[in-house]
TINUVEX-228386 format. One record per atom (N, C-alpha, C, O): y, x, z; residue in one letter. Coordinates in steps of 0.001 Angstrom, whole numbers, plus 500000, padded with zeros to 6 digits. Example, Ala and Ser with C-alpha at 12.3 -4.5 7.8 and 13.67 -1.06 7.14 Angstrom:
2
494310513190507800a 495500512300507800a 496700513200507800a 496681514236508465a 497750512850507080s 498940513670507140s 500030512900507870s 501138513409508039s 
! end
This chain:
374
641895125207725442m 641395125168724072m 642136126213723245m 643367126223723216m 641398127087722576n 641980128156721761n 642106127672720319n 641104127460719636n 643338127502719869i 643592126880718573i 644316127853717647i 645324128455718018i 643786127991716447l 644426128762715388l 644993127767714379l 644275126892713894l 646266127900714068v 646931127023713108v 647276127828711861v 647841128918711951v 646932127285710704l 647256127906709416l 648168126949708654l 647779125831708315l 649368127405708396n 650408126559707805n 650824127147706468n 651616128087706410n 650287126589705405g 650616127055704066g 651728126236703460g 651541125054703169g 652891126847703265g 654016126168702650g 654191126591701206g 653344127285700642g 655306126163700605s 655547126477699199s 655972127924699003s 655848128459697901s 656480128580700075s 656953129948699920s 656358130913700936s 656575132121700834s 655614130407701913s 655065131300702937s 653773130732703505s 653466129551703345s 653027131605704171f 651787131211704840f 651856131767706258f 651919132981706456f 651845130868707245k 652030131268708637k 650762131016709449k 650075130011709268k 650473131949710341c 649348131827711262c 649892131789712689c 650749132593713058c 649389130855713480w 649839130663714865w 648605130489715740w 647698129732715396w 648569131189716871y 647424131082717775y 647929130838719188y 648834131525719662y 647337129852719857g 647723129566721224g 646560129015722030g 645576128524721477g 646691129106723339e 645714128526724272e 646358127319724925e 647330127457725669e 645823126134724653l 646415124897725130l 645736124410726398l 644516124497726544l 646545123899727308s 646030123272728520s 646905122071728846s 648105122068728572s 646292121057729430e 647020119836729758e 647863120034731020e 647497120821731892e 649012119310731121p 649611118463730084p 650361119311729068p 650928120350729405p 650356118850727809l 651028119607726760l 652527119334726789l 652937118177726879l 653346120367726716p 654794120160726678p 655247119680725303p 654545119881724312p 656421119045725240v 657010118691723954v 657562119945723286v 657368120160722089v 658242120760724062e 658826121985723523e 657730122999723241e 656825123182724054e 657807123648722109a 656761124583721698a 656773125851722539a 657827126461722720a 655606126260723062p 655527127547723768p 655426128693722766p 655176128472721581p 655619129896723243r 655446131058722372r 653956131260722079r 653127131099722975r 653608131609720842p 652197131834720515p 651694133124721150p 652471134031721449p 650383133190721350k 649780134436721832k 649605135443720701k 649492136646720937k 649584134936719470w 649442135786718282w 649998135016717101w 649846133797717022w 650640135719716184e 651112135079714969e 651191136096713842e 651271137303714069e 651167135577712626a 651263136427711438a 651860135596710316a 651895134367710387a 652326136276709284r 652992135576708184r 652760136322706870r 652790137552706824r 652528135552705803l 652436136089704446l 653517135453703598l 653843134279703779l 654073136213702679d 655088135695701772d 654415135288700470d 654043136137699660d 654260133972700272w 653592133484699063w 654410133771697812w 653859133847696714w 655706133928697968s 656534134157696780s 656222135508696135s 656530135725694963s 655610136413696901r 655258137729696366r 653784137821695960r 653433138531695018r 652928137090696685s 651503137149696359s 650833135853696761s 650971135392697894s 650098135262695810k 649356134038696113k 647854134281695942k 647093133363695634k 647455135507696146d 646055135896696040d 645365135562697352d 645782136039698408d 644309134744697300r 643650134313698533r 643043135496699290r 642781135390700488r 642817136625698603a 642243137787699284a 643172138296700377a 642726138966701309a 644454137985700271d 645402138407701288d 645162137711702624d 645525138251703669d 644561136528702608i 644383135757703838i 643320136385704726i 643498136462705942i 642229136831704142d 641077137298704921d 641412138426705900d 641064138308707074d 642071139517705479p 642362140578706446p 643290140130707565p 643188140626708687p 644186139208707276v 645068138696708330v 644246137954709376v 644444138153710575v 643329137104708936l 642491136367709882l 641580137315710660l 641333137102711847l 641082138352710004r 640198139296710688r 640935140124711735r 640314140683712639r 642256140201711613s 643027140958712604s 643159140216713931s 643597140798714924s 642785138943713956l 642811138175715197l 641543138478715985l 640440138180715528l 641697139066717161s 640540139469717975s 640334138548719174s 639677138936720141s 640877137348719127l 640774136385720221l 639833135257719824l 639645135007718634l 639232134564720808p 638286133491720485p 638984132294719844p 640113131957720202p 638303131660718894v 638853130494718196v 637922129307718396v 636754129354718010v 638445128236719004d 637648127025719220d 637804126031718079d 636868125299717756d 638976126002717470v 639237125072716370v 640383125628715529v 641285126292716039v 640325125340714229v 641386125771713306v 642055124528712738v 641392123633712213v 643375124486712850g 644138123371712297g 644900123802711061g 645476124890711023g 644903122943710045h 645569123254708783h 646640122213708478h 646414121012708632h 647792122677708051r 648767121762707466r 648314121473706039r 648215122383705215r 648042120207705753i 647671119782704409i 648778118859703908i 649054117826704517i 649397119227702821v 650566118475702369v 650205117073701902v 650862116103702279v 649162116962701081h 648888115652700465h 647469115199700770h 646505115886700432h 647344114049701405g 646038113481701702g 645671112308700823g 644589111738700959g 646586111935699903g 646300110810699020g 646300109487699766g 646837109380700869g 645688108475699147r 645667107139699753r 644666107022700884r 644833106186701772r 643626107848700868v 642530107680701819v 642839108305703172v 642623107676704208v 643338109527703173y 643520110264704429y 644986110200704866y 645834110942704369y 645257109304705796r 646612109068706280r 646731109382707765r 647694108966708409r 645766110111708317d 645827110515709721d 645058111822709872d 644242112177709021d 645329112534710967t 644639113788711250t 643134113549711314t 642682112557711887t 642357114464710723t 640911114262710680t 640177115593710633t 640719116601710179t 638934115582711111r 638073116758710982r 637774116992709507r 637605116047708737r 637712118263709127i 637471118610707726i 635973118595707443i 635199119334708052i 635591117745706516t 634216117594706053t 634194117905704557t 635250118096703954t 633013117957703954p 632987118143702498p 633779117065701753p 634400117346700727p 633756115832702269e 634505114753701629e 636011114998701710e 636744114742700755e 636458115495702859v 637885115782703036v 638307116930702109v 639378116883701505v 637470117947702003r 637778119059701092r 637934118556699658r 638845118965698937r 637032117664699262a 637107117127697901a 638394116336697697a 639001116391696627a 638805115606698720a 640042114824698616a 641260115730698520a 642192115441697769a 641258116824699273i 642369117786699201i 642449118382697801i 643536118550697246i 641288118699697237a 641252119265695886a 641775118265694855a 642440118655693896a 641478116982695046q 641917115961694101q 643438115819694067q 643999115377693065q 644107116193695165q 645550116035695250q 646318117282694799q 647546117309694879q 645610118314694327v 646275119551693905v 647315119268692824v 648392119865692832v 647005118369691899e 647925118064690807e 649257117521691310e 650301117734690692e 649208116805692460f 650405116128692949f 651190116973693959f 652343116664694260f 650576118026694475a 651271118978695344a 650825120376694940a 650165121068695715a 651185120796693725p 650626122038693172p 651024123286693934p 650298124279693897p 652157123266694626s 652592124451695368s 651929124552696733s 652150125525697454s 651120123565697099h 650617123511698461h 649101123342698557h 648410124213699085h 648583122216698045n 647195121861698336n 646188122926697909n 645209123173698613n 646422123551696768r 645474124569696297r 645397125725697286r 644308126192697620r 646555126182697754l 646569127305698696l 645990126903700050l 645356127713700725l 646210125659700439e 645660125196701715e 644134125084701648e 643448125348702635e 643611124697700495l 642164124671700306l 641601126086700356l 640515126312700891l 642339127028699802e 641917128433699871e 641858128903701326e 640967129669701694e 642796128451702147a 642808128842703556a 641596128288704294a 641029128967705150a 641198127072703971i 639993126481704581i 638770127326704237i 637928127593705095i 638681127743702980q 637557128573702547q 637597129950703208q 636551130523703513q 638796130477703428a 638926131777704097a 638422131701705531a 637804132647706020a 638676130592706209v 638167130410707583v 636642130424707578v 636022131014708463v 636043129781706593d 634578129810706477d 634075131245706385d 633094131610707033d 634749132048705582r 634295133419705361r 634491134286706607r 633625135096706938r 635605134124707289v 635944135022708394v 635320134581709716v 634782135409710451v 635385133290710026f 634912132804711326f 633566132081711254f 632946131813712284f 633118131768710040g 631846131087709886g 632023129584709848g 632995129064710396g 631102128874709212p 631224127426709039p 631061126623710321p 631346125425710331p 630608127254711408a 630401126515712653a 631713126195713369a 631768125264714173a 632752126949713086v 634044126695713737v 634659125432713130v 634879125380711920v 634941124408713956p 635517123169713410p 636912123390712854p 637703124163713395p 637198122690711758q 638523122756711144q 639097121343711059q 638369120374710841q 640393121247711232v 641085119958711290v 642204119942710261v 642958120908710142v 642311118855709523a 643389118667708548a 644469117789709172a 644206116665709598a 645690118323709217v 646839117559709691v 647721117321708465v 648289118264707913v 647832116078708048f 648459115752706775f 649960115519706921f 650416114816707823f 650711116128706011d 652158115922705982d 652519114481705638d 653598114002705987d 651622113804704961t 651876112418704567t 651601111426705692t 652029110275705610t 650895111849706741a 650423110905707756a 651557110215708500a 651478109015708764a 652613110952708844f 653706110358709618f 654365109209708861f 654930108299709468f 654288109259707531h 654928108229706719h 653972107080706367h 654309106226705547h 652804107059706974a 651864105957706738a 652416104634707254a 651903103572706903a 653462104688708087s 654066103486708657s 655094102833707736s 655657101796708086s 655349103421706565l 656309102825705636l 655869101422705221l 654688101185704970l 656822100498705151d 656543099160704643d 656436099188703127d 656948100109702490d 655771098182702531p 655655098150701067p 657002098232700352p 657094098852699292p 658037097627700903a 659349097673700260a 659842099106700104a 660621099402699198a 659389099996700989a 659817101392700955a 658909102261700099a 659356103272699557a 657632101880699968y 656728102774699234y 656341102306697840y 655739103077697092y 656662101071697460v 656306100587696126v 657414100946695148v 658588100680695401v 657029101555694022y 657999101884692977y 658283100645692124y 657400099808691938y 659510100523691604p 659859099341690801p 659419099464689342p 660198099206688424p 658177099857689143g 657583099894687812g 656546098785687705g 656554097870688528g 655656098834686723p 654595097833686616p 653720097837687878p 653478098888688471p 653258096667688273y 652434096573689476y 651157097399689335y 650573097819690334y 650728097628688105e 649534098432687875e 649687099840688447e 648697100463688831e 650911100341688507w 651122101657689106w 650574101680690527w 649856102601690915w 650917100674691282l 650466100619692681l 648948100549692742l 648326101211693573l 648356099759691877e 646893099642691855e 646232100955691460e 645084101206691826e 646942101787690721q 646420103091690300q 646726104194691317q 646374105353691100q 647371103839692409g 647683104817693452g 649025105485693308g 649336106422694042g 649835105010692358v 651181105570692191v 652118104848693151v 652502103703692914v 652476105513694212r 653324104953695261r 654011106098695991r 653676107264695781r 654954105772696831r 655631106796697613r 654785107115698843r 654316106218699544r 654599108417699087f 653848108872700257f 654761109518701301f 654594109285702498f 655716110320700859g 656553111059701796g 655848112321702268g 654620112372702335g 656638113337702596f 656078114623703006f 656894115203704157f 657809114555704663f 656564116412704565h 657170117067705731h 657002116221706997h 657779116346707945h 655987115366707000g 655817114463708133g 655578115169709456g 656003114685710505g 654900116313709415i 654635117052710657i 655948117496711280i 656138117386712491i 656851117995710452s 658153118442710937s 659002117270711418s 659623117348712478s 659032116186710645h 659811115010711049h 659291114431712371h 660074113996713215h 657983114430712538q 657393113892713772q 657813114725714977q 658235114181715997q 657696116056714854y 658078116915715973y 659573116803716261y 659978116693717419y 660390116831715213a 661840116820715392a 662307115554716088a 663199115608716935a 661716114412715743s 662132113159716383s 661714113123717851s 662466112639718697s 660524113630718157q 660072113669719548q 660918114628720379q 661273114333721520q 661234115775719792r 662054116761720499r 663478116238720691r 664105116516721713r 663987115491719726a 665326114917719842a 665402113959721024a 666358113995721798a 664392113100721162a 664371112161722291a 664352112916723609a 665004112515724573a 663599114013723647h 663506114828724856h 664863115452725188h 665276115460726348h 665554115972724179l 666854116587724400l 667900115571724847l 668763115875725669l 667813114364724297l 668773113321724634l 668419112585725916l 669200111779726421l 667215112877726442n 666738112224727667n 666715110709727504n 667137109955728380n 666205110296726346r 666084108866726062r 664697108575725501r 664105109436724849r 664166107369725743p 662852107037725180p 662900107063723652p 663841106548723046p 661895107657723041l 661850107735721588l 661875106348720966l 662475106152719909l 661224105378721618n 661154104040721025n 662483103293721059n 662576102172720558n 663524103909721653s 664840103269721698s 665812103855720683s 666958103413720598s 665365104846719912l 666282105621719091l 666138105363717595l 665053105078717088l 667275105474716907r 667323105487715443r 667815106879715041r 668955107250715319r 666934107646714381i 667213109055714103i 667035109341712620i 666078108876712001i 667956110103712057v 667763110662710718v 667407112129710889v 668218112919711371v 666204112490710497t 665755113876710588t 665897114532709222t 665428114003708214t 666549115690709200c 666805116426707958c 666022117729707988c 666441118697708623c 664885117753707302h 664111118985707181h 664613119717705950h 664329119320704820h 665365120794706178l 666006121515705086l 665511122951705063l 665963123795705837l 664577123211704165g 664072124558703955g 664059124822702469g 664913124308701747g 663106125618701988n 662956125768700541n 662646124414699915n 663199124057698875n 661753123663700564g 661581122247700277g 662431121471701264g 662684121950702369g 662874120287700887a 663768119545701771a 663518118051701644a 663315117532700546a 663534117368702783s 663419115915702770s 664042115346704032s 664212116047705030s 664376114075703975l 664938113348705095l 663994112222705477l 663200111758704659l 664086111790706721a 663320110643707174a 664181109775708069a 664975110278708864a 664018108469707936a 664633107500708835a 663578107132709868a 662554106540709531a 663827107481711122v 662835107288712186v 663372106271713183v 664366106516713868v 662705105137713253r 663080104086714202r 661947103897715207r 660813103592714839r 662282104087716491g 661263103909717519g 660096104857717371g 658978104526717767g 660334106042716805g 659277107029716630g 658457106853715369g 657534107632715130g 658767105848714549r 658015105573713324r 658896105817712103r 660076105464712095r 658320106414711088s 659033106610709830s 659122105287709093s 658108104643708825s 660361104882708764i 660532103642708002i 661070103910706597i 661063103022705744i 661533105130706362d 661994105499705020d 662042107015704939d 662146107692705961d 661969107542703738t 662020108990703528t 662431109261702096t 662404108359701258t 662812110494701809t 663342110790700481t 662293111267699487t 662423110995698294t 661260111966699938m 660198112386699022m 659283111209698716m 659249110235699468m 658546111293697621g 657800110116697200g 656360110351696833g 655560110759697675g 656014110097695572f 654646110277695079f 654247111742695136f 653084112076695361f 655230112608694928t 655039114055695034t 656183114636695855t 657150113932696143t 656091115918696239p 657204116552696959p 658394116908696068p 659267117671696482p 658437116364694853l 659525116663693926l 660667115656694038l 661808115970693697l 660369114467694507e 661411113436694596e 662360113720695755e 662001114402696715e 663571113190695651g 664483113227696792g 665692114101696573g 666225114183695467g 666129114767697657i 667350115563697621i 667103116902696918i 665961117311696710i 668183117561696567m 668127118883695933m 667472119892696883m 667654119810698097m 666717120835696335m 666004121819697159m 666292123227696653m 667189123434695836m 665513124200697154g 665735125583696772g 665487125829695298g 666355126343694593g 664286125457694824t 663963125626693406t 663539124313692759t 663293124269691554t 663450123241693546r 663062121930693012r 664300121071692786r 665268121145693544r 664257120263691745s 665418119465691362s 665697118321692324s 666849117927692503s 664632117774692956g 664805116486693601g 664881115411692521g 664489115644691378g 665385114237692885s 665418113114691948s 666414113361690816s 667548113783691042s 665960113087689602v 666831113143688423v 666581111884687600v 665566111211687776v 667498111576686714d 667343110438685809d 666078110638684975d 665984111624684244d 665092109722685064p 663873109906684267p 664139109920682772p 663330110433681998p 665287109350682358g 665639109400680947g 665866110820680454g 665681111106679271g 666272111726681371i 666425113132680995i 665086113702680552i 665015114439679570i 664033113362681273l 662707113891680947l 662219113354679605l 661612114082678819l 662487112079679351i 662113111503678059i 662873112206676937i 662302112523675894i 664158112445677157y 664972113151676167y 664421114547675890y 664313114948674731y 664072115290676934l 663568116651676758l 662235116659676023l 661974117549675214l 661393115673676303l 660101115576675618l 660287115248674140l 659635115833673275l 661186114305673863r 661350113844672483r 662168114799671613r 661858114995670438r 663208115390672193h 664180116085671356h 664266117592671596h 664852118308670784h 663700118079672681r 663794119503672972r 662431120194673000r 662328121374673333r 661400119450672650g 660086120052672491g 659393120472673773g 658472121288673741g 659816119935674882y 659170120295676146y 657766119723676216y 657490118642675696y 656880120471676871t 655550119954677197t 655562119516678667t 656500119806679411t 654506118818679060a 654402118385680459a 654375119587681392a 654994119563682456a 653663120637681000d 653590121841681837d 654955122512681968d 655311123011683035d 655717122519680870e 657049123125680926e 657976122328681827e 658756122908682581e 657901121013681757l 658703120182682649l 658324120436684106l 659189120541684977l 657040120532684352d 656553120808685709d 657163122113686225d 657668122172687346d 657110123154685396r 657629124451685819r 659143124400686049r 659633124917687053r 659872123790685139v 661326123725685258v 661738122948686503v 662586123405687269v 661144121780686706l 661552120914687812l 661162121477689169l 661876121271690151l 660036122188689241n 659549122701690518n 659999124115690829n 660149124468691999n 660218124936689807q 660457126356690038q 661793126882689518q 662220127968689913q 662457126136688646q 663665126664688010q 664867125737688165q 665809125809687376q 664843124883689157s 665916123920689356s 666530124098690739s 666441125183691314s 667140123070691276g 667720123134692612g 668824124175692720g 669554124418691759g 668940124782693881l 669945125826694094l 669796126953693076l 670781127461692541l 668550127331692821s 668285128425691886s 668747128080690478s 669397128890689816s 668414126883690024g 668751126492688668g 670247126360688444g 670761126820687424g 670953125739689378v 672387125518689195v 673166126820689350v 674089127092688583v 672790127620690343s 673534128856690601s 673183129971689625s 674019130820689314s 671939129963689143g 671466131067688326g 671213132328689117g 670998133396688543g 671239132209690449l 671098133374691321l 669845133341692168l 669023134255692112l 669697132272692961s 668660132254693982s 668479130840694517s 669383130008694435s 667288130584695070g 667043129340695781g 667263129486697271g 667036128538698023g 667699130645697709d 667906130938699123d 669356130616699490d 670281131203698929d 669556129693700424m 670891129275700802m 671734130430701335m 672951130445701151m 671099131388701988r 671857132537702492r 672491133322701350r 673647133734701439r 671738133525700287e 672278134251699136e 673336133432698415e 674309133981697898e 673148132125698381i 674150131251697769i 675472131350698525i 676531131474697911i 675414131296699852q 676643131344700637q 677307132729700571q 678533132839700589q 676494133766700495d 677061135109700313d 677816135194698987d 678913135750698921d 677217134636697932a 677861134659696618a 679121133791696611a 680109134139695966a 679091132675697318m 680283131830697439m 681438132609698053m 682577132512697598m 681132133380699089a 682172134159699770a 682794135193698851a 683921135633699079a 682059135588697803q 682571136565696835q 683231135892695630q 683604136550694659q 683365134560695716g 684060133826694661g 683209133396693497g 683750133042692450g 681870133409693637n 680988133005692543n 681055131487692370n 680670130737693268n 681547131040691210k 681786129616690988k 680490128810690853k 680422127664691297k 679477129402690247r 678217128657690110r 677509128530691452r 676858127518691711r 677626129538692304a 677075129415693654a 677801128314694408a 677178127529695122a 679116128256694252q 679896127201694906q 679479125826694386q 679340124879695161q 679281125722693076l 678840124456692489l 677484124040693046l 677285122880693406l 676549124994693117a 675220124687693647a 675314124169695077a 674648123197695433a 676132124810695889f 676320124372697274f 676926122981697331f 676484122137698110f 677940122741696504d 678605121437696514d 677656120321696081d 677659119237696665d 676846120589695057v 675866119584694621v 674861119329695736v 674493118182695990v 674417120389696401y 673462120258697512y 674036119360698603y 673360118449699081y 675279119617698995v 675916118807700041v 676047117356699596v 675765116437700366v 676475117151698351h 676637115789697824h 675320115030697868h 675269113887698321h 674258115668697396r 672946115009697379r 672422114767698800r 671819113733699084r 672663115738699683l 672216115591701067l 672931114431701742l 672295113618702412l 674232114345701575c 674981113255702200c 674558111899701635c 674476110914702369c 674291111854700327g 673789110613699743g 672465110199700352g 672230109017700606g 671587111189700589g 670302110892701213g 670451110416702638g 669772109476703050g 671325111044703399i 671559110616704781i 672107109189704799i 671714108375705635i 673027108892703862g 673557107543703776g 672474106515703500g 672500105414704050g 671523106873702651s 670405105974702358s 669547105735703587s 669136104606703854s 669272106811704345m 668478106667705560m 669232105839706601m 668633105029707309m 670539106042706690l 671370105284707616l 671308103797707302l 671223102964708205l 671350103471706018a 671268102065705622a 669925101455706002a 669869100303706431a 668845102213705851s 667526101707706220s 667415101450707717s 666758100502708150s 668068102310708506l 668002102181709967l 668952101116710495l 668709100550711561l 670030100833709769g 671031099901710258g 671890100485711370g 672468099749712170g 671971101796711416g 672724102486712460g 672039103804712757g 670914104037712316g 672710104664713503m 672141105993713729m 672584106509715092m 673779106613715367m 671616106831715941d 671919107405717249d 672024108921717186d 672753109528717970d 671305109531716262a 671312110991716163a 670922111417714762a 670135110750714089a 671483112537714331v 671050113198713108v 670556114582713509v 671219115298714259v 669385114945712999v 668739116204713368v 668683117122712157v 668281116710711068v 669091118371712358f 668949119396711334f 667843120347711766f 667872120891712870f 666869120540710882t 665768121450711180t 665361122166709897t 665837121812708818t 664496123156709996g 664141123981708847g 665132125126708702g 666198125117709318g 664779126105707890g 665576127321707787g 667029127078707425g 667918127686708022g 667296126203706460v 668670125900706063v 669352125044707126v 670489125313707514v 668658124025707587g 669245123134708575g 669621123823709866g 670637123499710481g 668791124787710281e 669035125479711540e 670116126545711430e 670833126803712397e 670236127162710267n 671043128380710166n 672355128242709415n 673201129131709514n 672559127168708670s 673796127038707910s 674786126140708655s 674781124921708489s 675631126759709475a 676668126017710180a 677649125389709189a 678148124287709418a 677922126089708098t 678846125574707087t 678340124267706506t 679106123320706329t 677057124218706213l 676454123002705670l 676578121856706660l 676971120750706288l 676245122116707925r 676318121060708937r 677743120530709093r 677942119326709256r 678725121415709045e 680116120999709183e 680554120134707999e 681288119163708179e 680105120483706790k 680426119681705615k 679844118271705740k 680508117287705415k 678610118182706210v 677972116884706383v 678703116075707453v 678966114887707267v 679028116717708567a 679733116023709645a 681069115486709157a 681471114389709546a 681763116237708311a 683050115782707788a 682890114524706938a 683741113635706972a 681796114452706173q 681553113288705330q 681244112036706152q 681516110918705716q 680677112230707339f 680301111099708180f 681200110981709415f 680775110491710461f 682442111434709278a 683382111372710395a 683624109937710858a 683974109709712015a 683437108964709954f 683658107563710318f 682641107068711354f 682839106022711973f 681553107826711540l 680558107468712554l 680867108122713896l 680046108066714812l 682042108741714025d 682360109541715213d 681346110666715384d 681013111065716500d 680870111161714255l 679915112262714270l 680728113548714156l 681179113927713075l 680902114205715293k 681725115408715339k 680896116574715873k 680004116386716700k 681196117762715399i 680493118952715860i 681466119851716594i 682575120100716121i 681049120333717741d 681828121314718484d 681691122645717757d 680670123319717888d 682717123033716985t 682587124213716115t 682441125496716916t 681867126464716416t 682940125530718138a 682807126745718950a 681344127005719265a 680870128139719195a 680630125928719616k 679196126081719864k 678441126271718557k 677515127076718462k 678860125511717557n 678113125481716311n 678125126824715591n 677208127128714829n 679152127623715827a 679261128900715125a 678092129823715424a 677755130688714616a 677475129642716578a 676352130493716967a 675024129962716459a 673974130523716773a 675052128875715669s 673828128252715163s 672824128006716276s 671713128535716229s 673192127209717283p 672273126953718385p 671035126213717916p 671077125460716943p 669965126427718596v 668717125758718256v 668253124952719456v 668376125385720602v 667715123768719173d 667262122851720206d 668388122547721193d 668225122668722407d 669517122156720648q 670652121773721467q 671336120556720882q 671283120305719678q 671992119794721775d 672877118731721358d 674224119386721107d 674859119859722048d 674674119424719857i 675912120127719549i 677033119170719182i 678045119592718622i 676869117882719490a 677960116948719274a 678888116964720477a 678479117340721575a 680116116564720279t 681055116498721391t 680672115361722313t 679964114436721915t 681134115433723528a 680703114489724555a 681072113052724232a 680380112127724655a 682170112850723476d 682598111483723191d 682022110948721882d 682380109855721445d 681148111703721270s 680582111284719995s 679554110183720188s 678733110234721104s 679611109183719308k 678643108085719379k 677324108472718718k 676261108010719134k 677385109306717705t 676188109762717009t 675985111231717328t 676842112065717038t 674858111536717920r 674596112916718340r 674164113770717157r 673520113286716225r 674524115040717206v 674119116011716190v 673245117055716870v 673675117725717809v 672024117183716391l 671074118096717008l 670616119145716004l 670419118849714826l 670452120358716480v 669810121414715696v 668512121758716420v 668530122208717566v 667402121544715751i 666086121701716381i 665239122654715552i 665082122476714344i 664705123649716206r 663839124608715509r 662600123889714972r 661950123131715692r 662285124133713718a 661077123555713122a 659848124146713809a 659684125364713870a 659003123282714316e 657806123735715037e 656579122999714505e 655854122353715262e 656356123104713208e 655191122458712602e 653892122993713206e 652942122241713420e 653863124296713476d 652632124900713993d 652243124280715337d 651074123980715576d 653223124096716198w 652945123506717506w 652511122053717371w 651619121605718091w 653127121319716464e 652742119921716260e 651312119845715725e 650552118958716113e 650943120769714838i 649566120815714333i 648605121132715473i 647534120531715566i 648977122072716342a 648126122417717487a 647921121216718389a 646812120980718869a 648980120453718622r 648851119258719471r 647932118216718827r 647154117554719513r 648033118080717510e 647159117145716810e 645701117597716906e 644808116770717091e 645456118901716781c 644093119421716929c 643558119128718323c 642407118722718483c 644388119332719316n 643989119060720692n 643611117593720868n 642631117271721541n 644398116706720257r 644115115265720349r 642781114916719691r 641981114166720251r 642550115459718511i 641307115152717783i 640087115679718535i 639071114991718634i 640186116899719063q 639065117481719791q 638769116709721082q 637607116529721449q 639811116259721760k 639618115454722970k 638937114122722644k 638043113672723362k 639384113495721532d 638793112225721140d 637321112377720787d 636525111462720997d 636962113553720243a 635577113782719816a 634663114120720974a 633446113970720867a 635235114579722088s 634402115013723220s 634092113861724179s 633404114059725180s 
! end
């Protein structure tokens, strides 16, 4: 099966093409073709079309990462007019994602024609297993009736990372308690027990949770009331500040890119150091919350651009959780290994660095849906 995957994130748009045959491996194979656009420089949908036209290989199905599926779409599904309408309805709640992903669906229509089947793989789907205690907000019950609840995001990445972790540890996934840390420009954690998400840090939107590159994560809601009442902020201004001018970028005043933050730290920049310290503090608090939900932890997984590449960050986290016998072999860790168990042999809690492979997980989901339909 020839599958094209289109993965629209908050800062980039990735294209992945592969030919799948059974049995499918857990570890991602190299694509036969790939391409990438930087959304931070251009969000013009016209940029997508020439990239898709440069693919000269046959396409049997196109899979899309869709960040928000709302209450109705909580599993991978074929894209129909109804599904498109639902994706459009969620643009307000995932403004950095759903609109661009809808544009990608339309670009496929233009380039490959409407006859090519398209599949939506929802980031929220992996968290459909959350219990009410985890997804209900402690506000008026009417909120829940109106659809205001925690959904969770980055589910595609958390799903792949937990499966790959079990494979690396040579243990059944259903026997493991894992905290998966997806740390990129956007960042979230998940508590995975027996392969199912039981808790996560993101909520009704991808804004809740730990500190991110340009997003604040969770803040005291009283701050927002104060800004509205006394500082003249509008809802749109709050949206822009919280999503685009906060996080590492907001605190440091430099950048939302962890690499630039660490470079500035090495040069003695105090605000960069503060941004890093706040990030670590918030991350450790989130891991502690996930640990409490699991009642123990067999492994912690770092994935995503920051999680995979910042050895300094991983060492800081390991130091905070030293009471769990969570130790990192710094000799190995210095090389930023990927898809390896980097904990010492006597460690009770394993530390894994796993390359984010959302594209491969989307391809596997497309393969599953197409098989079920045939």
